[in-house]
VMD Tcl script that draws the C-alpha trace (Angstrom):
set ca {
  {-0.09 -0.31 0.03}
  {2.03 2.82 -1.50}
  {1.99 6.36 1.02}
  {1.09 9.55 -0.95}
  {3.41 11.19 2.10}
  {7.04 10.52 1.40}
  {8.04 11.95 4.29}
  {6.00 10.47 6.89}
  {8.21 9.12 9.68}
  {8.98 5.19 9.35}
  {7.03 4.82 12.79}
  {3.84 5.29 10.95}
  {4.59 2.61 8.62}
  {3.21 0.15 11.51}
  {-0.19 1.47 11.06}
  {-0.27 1.18 7.24}
  {1.05 -2.69 8.18}
  {-1.81 -3.08 10.36}
  {-4.13 -1.36 8.15}
  {-3.15 -3.83 5.36}
  {-3.63 -6.82 7.56}
  {-7.14 -5.15 8.57}
  {-7.53 -5.13 4.87}
  {-6.81 -8.83 3.80}
  {-9.23 -9.80 6.41}
  {-11.74 -7.69 4.27}
  {-10.55 -8.25 1.14}
  {-12.80 -10.64 -0.40}
  {-15.75 -8.39 0.15}
  {-13.51 -5.24 -0.86}
  {-12.03 -6.76 -4.07}
  {-15.18 -8.37 -4.96}
  {-17.25 -5.18 -5.03}
  {-14.13 -2.78 -6.54}
  {-13.64 -5.13 -9.46}
  {-17.50 -4.71 -9.88}
  {-17.21 -1.06 -9.77}
  {-13.99 -0.99 -11.95}
  {-15.45 -3.23 -14.62}
  {-18.35 -0.72 -14.96}
  {-15.74 1.67 -15.78}
  {-15.64 3.34 -11.69}
  {-13.69 4.23 -9.53}
  {-13.88 2.49 -5.56}
  {-12.18 3.08 -2.66}
  {-12.15 2.75 0.85}
  {-12.58 5.54 2.80}
  {-13.03 7.81 6.48}
  {-13.71 5.70 9.25}
  {-12.82 2.69 7.65}
  {-9.49 3.67 7.05}
  {-8.81 5.36 10.59}
  {-10.21 2.27 12.13}
  {-7.94 0.18 9.96}
  {-4.81 2.08 11.02}
  {-5.64 1.49 14.51}
  {-6.23 -2.23 14.18}
  {-10.00 -1.87 14.78}
  {-11.97 -2.26 11.89}
  {-15.12 -3.95 11.78}
  {-17.99 -5.28 9.75}
  {-19.32 -1.63 9.21}
  {-17.31 -0.17 5.75}
  {-17.82 2.72 4.35}
  {-16.65 3.37 0.45}
  {-16.11 6.64 -1.99}
  {-17.25 6.26 -5.86}
  {-17.23 8.51 -8.77}
  {-20.14 6.53 -9.91}
  {-23.44 8.49 -9.60}
  {-26.29 7.26 -7.18}
  {-27.82 4.85 -10.02}
  {-25.07 3.67 -11.15}
  {-24.03 2.22 -7.70}
  {-27.61 0.55 -7.48}
  {-27.06 -0.89 -10.70}
  {-24.00 -2.32 -9.55}
  {-24.46 -3.14 -6.54}
  {-28.13 -4.51 -6.58}
  {-26.97 -8.34 -8.37}
  {-24.53 -8.76 -5.92}
  {-25.91 -7.52 -2.30}
  {-28.09 -9.85 -0.10}
  {-29.91 -6.56 1.04}
  {-29.89 -3.14 -0.32}
  {-31.36 0.50 1.07}
  {-32.08 3.64 -0.58}
  {-32.56 5.96 2.50}
  {-29.61 8.27 1.76}
  {-29.80 8.05 -1.64}
  {-30.84 11.73 -1.52}
  {-27.64 12.54 -0.24}
  {-25.61 10.34 -2.34}
  {-25.31 7.12 -0.39}
  {-26.63 3.44 -1.62}
  {-26.45 1.15 1.69}
  {-26.31 -2.91 1.76}
  {-25.56 -6.04 3.48}
  {-23.25 -8.45 2.32}
  {-22.61 -11.89 3.73}
  {-19.33 -13.69 3.28}
  {-16.99 -16.12 4.14}
  {-13.58 -14.82 5.62}
  {-11.24 -17.42 6.54}
  {-13.02 -20.14 8.66}
  {-16.06 -17.33 9.77}
  {-19.23 -16.31 8.28}
  {-19.54 -12.57 8.00}
  {-22.46 -9.91 7.73}
  {-20.55 -6.64 5.99}
  {-22.86 -3.48 6.43}
  {-21.99 -1.38 3.25}
  {-22.11 2.05 2.22}
  {-21.18 3.52 -0.83}
  {-21.15 7.21 -1.46}
  {-20.52 9.45 -4.61}
  {-17.87 12.03 -4.41}
  {-19.36 14.86 -2.98}
  {-19.50 18.71 -0.99}
  {-22.10 19.57 1.17}
  {-22.52 23.22 2.89}
  {-25.30 24.23 4.94}
  {-27.10 27.34 4.17}
  {-26.53 30.01 6.88}
  {-30.80 29.66 7.86}
  {-31.06 25.92 6.77}
  {-30.76 22.77 8.75}
  {-30.34 20.45 5.41}
  {-27.07 20.28 4.01}
  {-27.34 20.66 0.19}
  {-24.99 17.97 -1.78}
  {-23.32 18.24 -4.88}
  {-21.75 15.53 -6.66}
  {-17.74 16.10 -7.52}
  {-15.39 14.00 -9.62}
  {-12.21 13.05 -7.63}
  {-11.68 11.62 -4.28}
  {-9.32 14.64 -3.22}
  {-12.39 17.23 -3.60}
  {-14.07 14.38 -1.38}
  {-11.58 14.30 1.16}
  {-11.07 17.55 1.51}
  {-14.95 18.41 2.63}
  {-14.45 15.60 5.40}
  {-14.51 16.57 8.90}
  {-10.85 15.77 10.20}
  {-7.78 14.55 8.26}
  {-8.12 10.86 10.56}
  {-10.90 10.87 8.49}
  {-9.51 12.13 5.56}
  {-7.85 9.39 3.99}
  {-8.33 6.78 1.85}
  {-7.30 3.53 0.29}
  {-8.10 3.04 -3.41}
  {-9.23 -0.65 -4.80}
  {-8.67 -3.18 -5.52}
  {-4.65 -1.59 -6.04}
  {-4.80 -0.61 -2.13}
  {-3.08 2.58 -2.91}
  {-3.00 5.05 0.13}
  {-4.40 8.26 -0.28}
  {-3.95 10.81 2.05}
  {-3.25 14.46 0.85}
  {-3.63 15.93 4.47}
  {-1.49 14.22 6.52}
  {-3.99 12.26 8.39}
  {-2.01 9.06 9.24}
  {0.82 11.71 11.46}
  {-2.43 13.09 12.84}
  {-3.38 10.02 13.85}
  {-0.24 8.44 15.33}
  {-0.29 11.91 16.81}
  {-3.95 10.91 18.12}
  {-4.98 14.66 17.72}
  {-7.90 16.06 15.59}
  {-7.41 18.79 13.12}
  {-9.55 19.80 9.98}
  {-8.48 19.53 6.72}
  {-9.02 23.12 6.04}
  {-9.68 25.97 8.08}
  {-12.13 24.61 11.22}
  {-14.05 27.93 10.50}
  {-14.90 26.30 6.95}
  {-15.36 23.15 7.55}
  {-17.78 24.27 10.93}
  {-19.47 26.65 8.73}
  {-20.15 23.68 6.11}
  {-21.71 21.39 8.97}
  {-22.03 23.06 12.15}
  {-22.42 19.47 13.80}
  {-19.07 18.65 13.16}
  {-17.91 20.53 16.53}
  {-19.79 18.30 18.48}
  {-18.19 15.20 16.31}
  {-14.97 16.65 17.39}
  {-16.27 16.16 21.27}
  {-17.64 12.75 20.39}
  {-14.16 11.48 18.82}
  {-12.31 12.87 21.07}
  {-14.87 11.00 23.40}
  {-14.40 7.99 21.77}
  {-10.19 7.80 19.91}
  {-9.10 9.43 23.76}
  {-8.00 11.77 20.95}
  {-6.61 15.52 21.43}
  {-8.89 18.48 19.86}
  {-5.85 20.78 18.07}
  {-6.06 24.05 19.48}
  {-7.06 26.16 16.50}
  {-10.04 23.49 16.24}
  {-11.12 24.36 19.98}
  {-10.68 27.97 19.38}
  {-13.01 27.63 16.29}
  {-15.93 25.49 18.31}
  {-15.73 28.58 20.82}
  {-15.85 31.28 18.61}
  {-18.50 29.35 16.36}
  {-20.58 27.74 18.90}
  {-24.08 29.68 18.36}
  {-24.02 28.15 14.59}
  {-24.81 24.29 16.14}
  {-28.31 26.61 16.39}
  {-29.06 25.86 12.63}
  {-28.66 21.76 13.52}
  {-32.12 19.76 13.92}
  {-32.46 18.24 17.28}
  {-32.66 14.97 15.85}
  {-29.08 15.42 14.35}
  {-27.27 16.99 17.64}
  {-28.80 13.96 20.07}
  {-27.44 11.24 17.91}
  {-23.91 12.88 18.25}
  {-24.58 13.30 22.15}
  {-25.90 9.48 22.36}
  {-22.73 8.51 20.75}
  {-20.36 10.30 22.99}
  {-22.22 9.24 25.87}
  {-21.73 5.79 25.36}
  {-18.28 6.11 24.25}
  {-15.16 4.69 26.75}
  {-14.09 8.40 27.84}
  {-17.32 10.50 27.71}
  {-15.67 12.98 30.49}
  {-13.65 13.93 27.97}
  {-16.43 15.24 25.08}
  {-18.68 16.87 27.48}
  {-15.85 18.73 29.16}
  {-14.81 19.74 25.78}
  {-18.53 20.38 24.78}
  {-18.64 22.17 28.52}
  {-15.44 24.72 27.43}
  {-16.35 25.47 24.35}
  {-20.14 26.98 24.93}
  {-21.43 24.23 22.95}
  {-23.24 22.64 26.22}
  {-24.78 26.11 26.57}
  {-26.85 25.61 23.79}
  {-27.53 21.66 23.49}
  {-27.39 20.86 27.14}
  {-27.15 23.83 29.48}
  {-28.40 22.33 32.36}
  {-24.45 20.73 32.59}
  {-22.55 23.90 32.42}
  {-25.18 25.07 34.90}
  {-23.75 23.02 37.79}
  {-20.26 23.90 37.68}
  {-21.20 26.93 39.96}
  {-23.05 24.59 42.70}
  {-21.84 22.96 45.50}
  {-22.57 19.75 46.55}
  {-24.81 19.56 50.07}
  {-22.75 16.92 51.73}
  {-19.17 18.32 50.03}
  {-19.72 22.01 50.23}
  {-16.26 22.55 48.23}
  {-16.62 20.16 45.33}
  {-18.32 21.24 42.39}
  {-21.56 19.01 41.74}
  {-20.39 19.20 37.82}
  {-16.79 17.61 38.61}
  {-19.45 15.38 41.22}
  {-21.41 14.50 37.94}
  {-18.70 13.16 35.72}
  {-17.45 11.15 38.50}
  {-20.92 9.42 39.31}
  {-21.16 9.14 35.19}
  {-17.42 7.59 35.15}
  {-18.89 5.53 38.45}
  {-21.88 3.80 36.62}
  {-20.08 3.13 33.68}
  {-18.00 0.82 35.83}
  {-21.33 -0.77 36.96}
  {-22.41 -1.60 33.96}
  {-22.98 -5.27 32.94}
  {-23.07 -6.15 29.64}
  {-22.02 -2.99 27.36}
  {-22.69 0.81 27.60}
  {-26.34 1.29 28.66}
  {-27.52 4.90 27.40}
  {-30.58 4.98 30.03}
  {-28.00 4.45 32.84}
  {-25.56 7.26 31.85}
  {-27.90 10.00 31.09}
  {-29.40 9.12 34.55}
  {-26.41 9.38 36.26}
  {-25.45 12.58 34.07}
  {-28.50 14.26 34.63}
  {-29.38 12.85 38.15}
  {-28.55 16.43 40.13}
  {-29.39 18.95 37.55}
  {-32.27 20.28 39.51}
  {-29.76 21.41 42.45}
  {-29.21 25.15 40.72}
  {-32.78 25.76 40.49}
  {-33.11 24.66 44.57}
  {-30.41 25.41 46.21}
  {-30.80 27.69 49.44}
  {-28.38 29.27 52.05}
  {-29.67 27.89 55.60}
  {-29.11 29.78 58.45}
  {-26.07 27.31 60.09}
  {-24.34 28.14 57.45}
  {-24.91 24.75 55.09}
  {-26.28 24.66 51.52}
  {-29.37 22.64 51.06}
  {-30.94 21.49 47.91}
  {-34.60 20.09 48.79}
  {-36.75 18.16 46.51}
  {-34.18 18.46 43.89}
  {-34.66 15.22 42.51}
  {-38.19 15.93 41.90}
  {-37.25 19.25 40.02}
  {-34.38 17.67 38.32}
  {-36.71 14.86 36.80}
  {-39.02 17.24 35.36}
  {-36.00 19.32 33.88}
  {-34.59 16.06 32.69}
  {-38.19 15.36 30.85}
  {-38.20 18.52 29.34}
  {-34.63 18.77 27.81}
  {-34.94 14.99 26.80}
  {-38.29 15.85 24.83}
  {-36.59 19.06 23.33}
  {-33.90 16.83 22.28}
  {-36.28 14.13 20.53}
  {-35.48 11.48 22.56}
  {-38.33 8.25 22.54}
  {-41.26 8.94 25.11}
  {-40.43 5.57 26.77}
  {-36.81 6.71 27.18}
  {-37.74 9.91 28.32}
  {-39.91 8.08 31.01}
  {-37.05 5.80 31.74}
  {-34.29 8.58 33.21}
  {-36.57 11.28 34.70}
  {-38.04 8.15 37.07}
  {-34.01 7.13 38.06}
  {-33.39 11.08 38.35}
  {-36.39 11.52 40.76}
  {-35.31 8.25 42.95}
  {-32.42 8.63 43.01}
  {-32.13 9.91 46.28}
  {-34.86 7.59 47.85}
  {-32.64 4.98 48.99}
  {-31.02 8.09 51.67}
  {-33.71 7.54 53.53}
  {-32.90 3.70 54.54}
  {-30.41 4.92 57.04}
  {-28.61 2.33 58.80}
  {-31.48 -0.56 58.02}
  {-34.21 0.65 59.76}
  {-36.88 0.78 56.51}
  {-39.87 -1.56 57.44}
  {-40.91 -4.43 54.72}
  {-43.55 -2.39 53.45}
  {-41.07 0.32 52.49}
  {-39.18 -1.87 51.11}
  {-42.05 -3.35 48.54}
  {-42.53 0.51 47.80}
  {-38.94 0.69 46.91}
  {-39.13 -2.33 44.64}
  {-42.50 -1.30 43.33}
  {-41.84 2.09 42.27}
  {-38.67 1.19 40.59}
  {-40.57 -1.30 38.62}
  {-38.48 -2.79 35.55}
  {-35.82 0.12 36.72}
  {-34.52 -1.29 39.80}
  {-31.02 -2.74 38.74}
  {-30.42 0.31 37.56}
  {-31.64 2.18 40.41}
  {-29.07 -0.06 42.00}
  {-26.23 0.98 40.12}
  {-27.13 4.66 40.03}
  {-27.58 5.13 44.08}
  {-24.09 3.32 44.44}
  {-22.64 5.48 41.75}
  {-23.82 8.69 43.45}
  {-21.48 8.03 46.58}
  {-18.39 10.37 45.41}
  {-17.15 11.17 49.14}
  {-13.17 10.60 49.96}
  {-14.06 9.86 53.37}
  {-13.29 5.82 53.28}
  {-15.24 5.43 56.64}
  {-18.46 6.80 54.95}
  {-18.23 5.32 52.01}
  {-18.02 1.81 53.27}
  {-21.02 2.80 55.73}
  {-23.08 3.92 52.53}
  {-22.10 0.29 50.48}
  {-22.69 -1.81 53.66}
  {-26.23 -0.09 53.94}
  {-26.90 -0.58 50.16}
  {-25.34 -3.90 50.75}
  {-28.28 -4.61 53.54}
  {-31.30 -3.33 51.61}
  {-30.07 -5.25 48.07}
  {-30.33 -8.51 50.94}
  {-33.52 -7.90 51.93}
  {-34.95 -7.31 48.37}
  {-33.57 -10.37 47.62}
  {-34.82 -11.99 50.66}
  {-38.62 -10.12 50.30}
  {-38.55 -11.34 46.44}
  {-37.80 -15.14 47.14}
  {-40.78 -14.75 49.54}
  {-43.22 -12.84 47.58}
  {-42.46 -12.33 44.39}
  {-42.13 -8.52 44.99}
  {-41.61 -8.14 41.23}
  {-45.16 -8.48 40.24}
  {-46.79 -7.18 43.37}
  {-50.69 -7.50 42.72}
  {-53.29 -7.03 44.98}
  {-54.47 -10.47 47.13}
  {-58.17 -10.14 45.37}
  {-58.11 -9.02 41.44}
  {-60.38 -6.97 39.81}
  {-62.72 -9.75 38.82}
  {-62.99 -11.18 42.55}
  {-63.56 -7.64 43.30}
  {-66.71 -6.99 41.52}
  {-67.78 -10.39 42.64}
  {-67.57 -9.65 46.49}
  {-68.89 -6.05 46.60}
  {-71.85 -6.99 44.01}
  {-70.89 -4.20 42.10}
  {-70.10 -3.69 38.09}
  {-67.04 -1.79 36.23}
  {-66.32 1.63 37.11}
  {-64.45 3.87 39.42}
  {-65.70 2.34 42.65}
  {-63.82 -0.79 41.32}
  {-60.36 1.07 40.86}
  {-60.40 2.60 44.61}
  {-60.92 -0.80 46.47}
  {-58.30 -2.11 43.97}
  {-55.49 0.30 44.99}
  {-57.01 -0.21 48.65}
  {-56.11 -3.53 48.09}
  {-52.75 -3.01 47.06}
  {-51.62 -0.48 49.60}
  {-52.76 -3.69 52.12}
  {-50.52 -5.51 50.26}
  {-47.60 -3.36 49.98}
  {-48.11 -2.59 53.75}
  {-48.63 -6.25 55.44}
  {-47.09 -8.35 52.52}
  {-49.46 -11.44 50.98}
  {-52.61 -12.17 52.70}
  {-54.54 -15.50 53.18}
  {-57.79 -14.94 50.87}
  {-60.49 -15.30 53.47}
  {-58.35 -12.26 55.47}
  {-58.33 -9.88 52.22}
  {-61.69 -10.83 51.76}
  {-62.88 -9.54 55.32}
  {-60.18 -6.40 55.00}
  {-62.19 -5.29 51.75}
  {-65.58 -5.94 53.17}
  {-64.68 -3.70 55.94}
  {-63.33 -0.82 53.72}
  {-66.58 -1.30 51.44}
  {-68.76 -1.04 54.77}
  {-66.84 2.05 55.47}
  {-67.54 3.60 51.96}
  {-71.08 3.11 52.85}
  {-71.47 4.51 55.69}
}
mol new
graphics top color blue
foreach p $ca { graphics top sphere $p radius 0.5 }
foreach p [lrange $ca 0 end-1] q [lrange $ca 1 end] { graphics top cylinder $p $q radius 0.2 }
display resetview
């Protein structure tokens, strides 16, 4: 794979060697597709994130290609070859495909996107990019967001194309733009968020001139649709180093426009640690929650950790004894979470789950040294519902005290609560708490048809179940009749 940069330091050749070995793994698919384009009179190159990931030794099954063929020609070439084809992005010059292939001893399923050489720019007042097609790969690469994503490998010859020094920046772990940052961010302001996202995903530094442009142009993010902002934010939050990306959003003023509740925390003080910034506490809680994840990144848990204290600025009070209080910040924070996530176009289900976790995150602190009744434990489980496991993790993560004795005491107390929950679950099937009499039984016993009174009776029986645990059938009937007599009286 010849290098377009003749003077690249020899250490970088190791990255190229890794890329060659990575490309050899996908060669049966990539070369086959490239030959089909070649036979049709067109060029094809692996490009962008696929080349970057190949150089980093982490190329997966998602492959991005670029070509001089127009979208309709791409469809003609790929339709007989692909196992599945979709045209969702064809208005932007992209054709997607799925290709199943045997590579070595394994069957693999490749997700492929082929995009026509293009340039795109935002109108000053538009939310959608205007797309125009180009005729050369150099023209295509210069419009890319960062130099590490502006490299290509022409196929099937495997010629390495790197006109903007992306290989060197990759080795230095730095994010720069192919042209000036101002031009790049003017073309697509979302690239400012992508800088933060790539910093968080790859643990790269963002070049000073890029950070300066982000500061200067942060206001331009407001023309980008909420959905695109949300998708970038999700990728950042789900990355291995979200603190790095979030800090960059806050420092450059982008967070003031897309997640203003986060930078607002920098001015506050935590009620238990008055000299510790709530913003810093929040980032620690996020990292501690990540450490408790069982099965990969959990967006619901991470969002709850990030937003759990956003109600503090609005509830801060200076008490007469010199302390600072944040009474009911969990309730206020839950409402703020719902409002912000709705504005960012999150699904109703995710908004509901995250805001509920924010609302519940302080509940454990009423547990103290274990004096909760079984009734209180049942209510804790009932209120958390399917979010109980995440609530356990969020609550444990929320302890950021450096006082080892205090941290150990909190951990022991939560261990004790989990043990009690497990014991009660074993005895009572807590996950599906229901009254000891269902709606039909209640109607039969009271001799009343469907209506509001049955709902009230059901609620009363559920309260009894939570308070006292399971009841024998005869005791439940007697309790219902006693309640009914009080209603009639």
